[in-house]
N, C-alpha and C positions, 0 to 999 in steps of 0.2 A: 484210603489206605492200602498199604502193601501187606497187611496182616493176612496170612494164609497163602501168600505167594510161594512157589516152590524154589528151592535151591537145588539145581541140577548139576550133576557131575557124571561124565561118561554116559549120558542119556538115561540116568537114573535119578529119581527124586531122593535126595538124602536129608533134606531139611525143609521146614516150613517157617516163614517169617512169623515170629511171635510178636515183636514190636520194634519200633525204631525210635530211640530216644531223641528228643528235640527235632522231630521231623527228619531225622537222618543227616542233618547238617553237621559235618565234621565228626560224626559218630557212626560206628558200624551197626548194622541191623543185628537183632538177637534172634537166633534160630532155635527151633526144637528139632531134635534128631528123630527122624521117622523110624529108624531101626528100633528105638526104645519102645515104640508102640506097635510093632509088627504083629504080635500075637493078638492084640485088641483089634487091629485093623482086619486081620484074617477072620476073626470071630464075628465081626459086625458088617462085613461088606456084603452087598447084594445089589 
């Protein structure tokens, strides 16, 4: 799977693949916005 793969725009990760319905055939991937979790990421990175 593609889950966890980055969505990159202007050399910045802006999303992570959450899931792809029907193996992505004819359907878009569903992403999670990284910005929504920035405070948690900052608190837990090391």
